[in-house]
Z-matrix of the N, CA and C atoms (Angstrom, degrees):
N
C 1 1.457
C 2 1.525 1 109.45
N 3 1.301 2 116.00 1 130.20
C 4 1.461 3 120.79 2 -178.14
C 5 1.514 4 110.31 3 -73.27
N 6 1.315 5 115.88 4 145.24
C 7 1.451 6 121.84 5 177.78
C 8 1.525 7 108.75 6 -85.85
N 9 1.311 8 116.68 7 132.77
C 10 1.466 9 121.34 8 179.02
C 11 1.515 10 108.96 9 -86.69
N 12 1.307 11 115.39 10 131.88
C 13 1.462 12 120.94 11 175.96
C 14 1.525 13 108.00 12 -108.74
N 15 1.308 14 115.47 13 120.26
C 16 1.459 15 119.70 14 179.33
C 17 1.522 16 109.19 15 -70.88
N 18 1.316 17 114.92 16 126.66
C 19 1.455 18 119.85 17 177.97
C 20 1.523 19 109.90 18 -102.71
N 21 1.318 20 116.37 19 -169.91
C 22 1.468 21 120.85 20 -179.44
C 23 1.523 22 111.19 21 -59.48
N 24 1.328 23 117.79 22 -37.79
C 25 1.465 24 120.50 23 -179.57
C 26 1.521 25 110.82 24 -64.05
N 27 1.333 26 117.40 25 -41.17
C 28 1.465 27 120.85 26 177.78
C 29 1.527 28 110.03 27 -62.88
N 30 1.308 29 116.49 28 -45.71
C 31 1.461 30 120.38 29 -179.34
C 32 1.525 31 111.25 30 -63.17
N 33 1.316 32 116.69 31 -40.67
C 34 1.476 33 120.39 32 178.39
C 35 1.526 34 109.40 33 -65.45
N 36 1.336 35 116.31 34 -41.74
C 37 1.450 36 120.40 35 -179.77
C 38 1.527 37 110.73 36 -61.52
N 39 1.313 38 117.01 37 -46.03
C 40 1.468 39 120.61 38 179.16
C 41 1.530 40 111.03 39 -61.77
N 42 1.314 41 117.07 40 -37.34
C 43 1.464 42 120.35 41 -179.64
C 44 1.530 43 111.93 42 -66.66
N 45 1.333 44 116.47 43 -28.69
C 46 1.467 45 121.03 44 -176.74
C 47 1.524 46 113.32 45 -105.58
N 48 1.318 47 117.49 46 4.66
C 49 1.462 48 120.71 47 -170.33
C 50 1.524 49 113.41 48 -60.74
N 51 1.304 50 118.75 49 -42.40
C 52 1.471 51 120.53 50 -179.97
C 53 1.520 52 110.97 51 -61.60
N 54 1.321 53 116.67 52 -47.63
C 55 1.460 54 120.25 53 179.06
C 56 1.526 55 110.78 54 -64.07
N 57 1.331 56 116.66 55 -36.31
C 58 1.461 57 121.67 56 178.45
C 59 1.530 58 110.47 57 -62.74
N 60 1.316 59 116.79 58 -48.90
C 61 1.464 60 120.52 59 -178.64
C 62 1.527 61 111.95 60 -67.74
N 63 1.325 62 117.34 61 -28.26
C 64 1.459 63 121.62 62 178.19
C 65 1.533 64 112.34 63 -87.91
N 66 1.343 65 116.12 64 4.51
C 67 1.477 66 122.40 65 179.53
C 68 1.524 67 111.85 66 57.47
N 69 1.318 68 116.25 67 41.80
C 70 1.463 69 121.54 68 -177.58
C 71 1.531 70 112.62 69 -105.80
N 72 1.324 71 117.43 70 6.99
C 73 1.462 72 121.04 71 -177.47
C 74 1.518 73 110.59 72 -102.66
N 75 1.331 74 116.96 73 157.47
C 76 1.465 75 119.87 74 174.30
C 77 1.543 76 109.85 75 -60.15
N 78 1.311 77 116.13 76 152.02
C 79 1.471 78 121.79 77 -177.27
C 80 1.528 79 111.54 78 -55.71
N 81 1.312 80 117.19 79 -40.55
C 82 1.466 81 120.65 80 -178.74
C 83 1.531 82 111.05 81 -62.21
N 84 1.324 83 116.96 82 -41.94
C 85 1.465 84 120.98 83 178.95
C 86 1.522 85 110.38 84 -66.18
N 87 1.327 86 116.79 85 -40.38
C 88 1.472 87 120.62 86 177.84
C 89 1.527 88 110.25 87 -62.20
N 90 1.310 89 117.48 88 -40.85
C 91 1.462 90 120.96 89 178.92
C 92 1.526 91 110.47 90 -63.61
N 93 1.325 92 116.97 91 -41.26
C 94 1.463 93 120.49 92 177.74
C 95 1.528 94 110.35 93 -62.87
N 96 1.310 95 116.28 94 -41.44
C 97 1.460 96 119.68 95 179.91
C 98 1.523 97 110.78 96 -69.01
N 99 1.334 98 117.04 97 -40.15
C 100 1.465 99 120.50 98 176.20
C 101 1.522 100 110.46 99 -56.84
N 102 1.324 101 116.06 100 -45.13
C 103 1.464 102 120.84 101 -179.52
C 104 1.526 103 111.00 102 -63.97
N 105 1.312 104 116.62 103 -42.72
C 106 1.471 105 120.12 104 179.44
C 107 1.522 106 110.39 105 -63.00
N 108 1.325 107 116.29 106 -48.03
C 109 1.468 108 120.75 107 -177.93
C 110 1.529 109 110.48 108 -62.04
N 111 1.326 110 116.75 109 -38.76
C 112 1.463 111 120.66 110 179.69
C 113 1.528 112 111.88 111 -63.14
N 114 1.322 113 116.60 112 -29.56
C 115 1.459 114 120.21 113 -177.36
C 116 1.511 115 115.26 114 -103.76
N 117 1.320 116 117.72 115 3.33
C 118 1.472 117 120.77 116 -176.32
C 119 1.525 118 108.65 117 -129.63
N 120 1.311 119 115.65 118 101.12
C 121 1.459 120 121.17 119 -177.15
C 122 1.520 121 114.50 120 -54.38
N 123 1.330 122 119.44 121 -50.06
C 124 1.464 123 119.79 122 -179.83
C 125 1.533 124 112.74 123 -61.47
N 126 1.317 125 117.58 124 -39.08
C 127 1.470 126 119.60 125 178.78
C 128 1.528 127 109.96 126 -70.12
N 129 1.326 128 117.46 127 -36.63
C 130 1.467 129 120.95 128 177.18
C 131 1.524 130 110.31 129 -63.47
N 132 1.329 131 116.83 130 -44.50
C 133 1.464 132 120.75 131 -179.92
C 134 1.521 133 110.80 132 -64.89
N 135 1.325 134 116.95 133 -42.66
C 136 1.457 135 120.57 134 -179.92
C 137 1.526 136 110.62 135 -64.79
N 138 1.322 137 116.82 136 -43.22
C 139 1.461 138 121.04 137 179.88
C 140 1.524 139 110.89 138 -63.27
N 141 1.335 140 117.02 139 -43.21
C 142 1.468 141 120.85 140 178.65
C 143 1.526 142 110.43 141 -62.89
N 144 1.315 143 116.37 142 -41.41
C 145 1.462 144 120.61 143 179.53
C 146 1.526 145 110.76 144 -64.54
N 147 1.314 146 116.89 145 -42.47
C 148 1.463 147 120.87 146 179.39
C 149 1.528 148 110.81 147 -66.23
N 150 1.333 149 116.56 148 -40.74
C 151 1.478 150 119.56 149 176.31
C 152 1.519 151 111.00 150 -58.70
N 153 1.326 152 116.84 151 -44.55
C 154 1.462 153 121.38 152 -179.41
C 155 1.521 154 110.26 153 -64.37
N 156 1.321 155 117.43 154 -41.49
C 157 1.461 156 121.81 155 178.37
C 158 1.524 157 110.80 156 -60.44
N 159 1.323 158 116.66 157 -45.16
C 160 1.462 159 120.89 158 179.11
C 161 1.521 160 110.07 159 -62.68
N 162 1.327 161 116.84 160 -43.41
C 163 1.467 162 121.35 161 178.92
C 164 1.526 163 111.37 162 -59.85
N 165 1.330 164 116.40 163 -45.67
C 166 1.462 165 120.16 164 179.51
C 167 1.526 166 111.71 165 -64.10
N 168 1.318 167 116.86 166 -39.51
C 169 1.468 168 120.33 167 178.79
C 170 1.522 169 110.97 168 -65.03
N 171 1.313 170 117.28 169 -38.10
C 172 1.473 171 120.32 170 179.61
C 173 1.523 172 111.70 171 -70.15
N 174 1.337 173 117.21 172 -30.27
C 175 1.463 174 121.43 173 -179.05
C 176 1.521 175 112.56 174 -83.45
N 177 1.326 176 117.70 175 -18.82
C 178 1.461 177 121.58 176 -174.56
C 179 1.527 178 110.72 177 -64.72
N 180 1.294 179 114.24 178 129.70
C 181 1.460 180 121.04 179 175.19
C 182 1.518 181 107.38 180 -130.22
N 183 1.321 182 117.26 181 114.45
C 184 1.466 183 118.09 182 178.73
C 185 1.519 184 109.91 183 -62.16
N 186 1.308 185 114.90 184 151.74
C 187 1.459 186 119.25 185 178.75
C 188 1.521 187 109.01 186 -60.56
N 189 1.308 188 113.99 187 145.05
C 190 1.454 189 117.80 188 179.46
C 191 1.519 190 110.07 189 -68.11
N 192 1.296 191 115.14 190 139.91
C 193 1.452 192 120.39 191 177.43
C 194 1.525 193 109.06 192 -80.04
N 195 1.316 194 117.35 193 146.30
C 196 1.461 195 118.62 194 177.93
C 197 1.522 196 109.80 195 -68.62
N 198 1.316 197 115.11 196 158.01
C 199 1.460 198 119.76 197 176.93
C 200 1.526 199 108.80 198 -62.93
N 201 1.320 200 116.73 199 152.34
C 202 1.466 201 118.91 200 177.43
C 203 1.531 202 109.87 201 -58.26
N 204 1.310 203 115.02 202 147.90
C 205 1.463 204 120.11 203 -179.90
C 206 1.538 205 109.05 204 -66.47
N 207 1.308 206 115.70 205 140.97
C 208 1.463 207 120.75 206 -178.44
C 209 1.527 208 109.95 207 -62.66
N 210 1.319 209 115.83 208 150.74
C 211 1.461 210 121.70 209 -176.68
C 212 1.530 211 111.15 210 -59.03
N 213 1.339 212 117.99 211 -43.44
C 214 1.470 213 119.82 212 -178.13
C 215 1.527 214 111.21 213 -68.19
N 216 1.329 215 117.04 214 -36.21
C 217 1.466 216 119.73 215 177.67
C 218 1.530 217 110.11 216 -67.30
N 219 1.312 218 116.46 217 -40.36
C 220 1.466 219 120.71 218 177.87
C 221 1.524 220 110.18 219 -62.14
N 222 1.339 221 117.02 220 -41.41
C 223 1.467 222 121.59 221 179.50
C 224 1.518 223 110.60 222 -63.49
N 225 1.349 224 117.46 223 -42.94
C 226 1.462 225 121.00 224 178.77
C 227 1.526 226 111.42 225 -63.59
N 228 1.338 227 116.64 226 -40.07
C 229 1.468 228 119.82 227 177.03
C 230 1.520 229 111.18 228 -64.04
N 231 1.317 230 117.56 229 -41.40
C 232 1.460 231 121.81 230 179.03
C 233 1.525 232 110.71 231 -63.80
N 234 1.327 233 116.14 232 -43.31
C 235 1.469 234 119.67 233 178.66
C 236 1.528 235 111.00 234 -63.78
N 237 1.326 236 117.68 235 -41.82
C 238 1.462 237 121.12 236 178.62
C 239 1.530 238 110.39 237 -64.51
N 240 1.326 239 116.98 238 -39.91
C 241 1.458 240 121.42 239 178.86
C 242 1.535 241 110.31 240 -64.56
N 243 1.320 242 116.90 241 -44.93
C 244 1.460 243 120.66 242 179.70
C 245 1.539 244 110.79 243 -65.07
N 246 1.323 245 117.70 244 -37.57
C 247 1.465 246 121.81 245 177.78
C 248 1.525 247 109.94 246 -64.80
N 249 1.353 248 116.65 247 -41.02
C 250 1.444 249 120.59 248 178.48
C 251 1.535 250 110.27 249 -63.78
N 252 1.326 251 117.50 250 -43.81
C 253 1.454 252 120.75 251 178.33
C 254 1.538 253 111.66 252 -62.19
N 255 1.342 254 116.76 253 -41.84
C 256 1.459 255 121.31 254 178.73
C 257 1.518 256 110.18 255 -62.53
N 258 1.325 257 116.97 256 -38.33
C 259 1.472 258 120.84 257 178.69
C 260 1.517 259 111.54 258 -65.70
N 261 1.307 260 119.06 259 -32.53
C 262 1.461 261 121.96 260 178.84
C 263 1.536 262 111.08 261 -71.80
N 264 1.322 263 116.43 262 -32.07
C 265 1.462 264 120.28 263 -178.29
C 266 1.522 265 111.90 264 -73.73
N 267 1.338 266 115.60 265 -26.48
C 268 1.483 267 119.55 266 -176.02
C 269 1.494 268 111.53 267 -74.87
């Protein structure tokens, strides 16, 4: 397998990759990057991987946290805990 050597185009592409993926670059620059990615396997693979990572991050939703414990339930737990501690001291 041949080793890929990053040239100036690869370095420029990496420097602009975030703006490219966010569609924040002029059309001409995007076309140049499209052409580079189409002809550079390692840059194409890296770009695809980064796109997938961004997609997964945008889809991620942390599990919902439960509602805070009710005040009376918290009080009962505290009383039970204090009773348990008192029993250990005896």
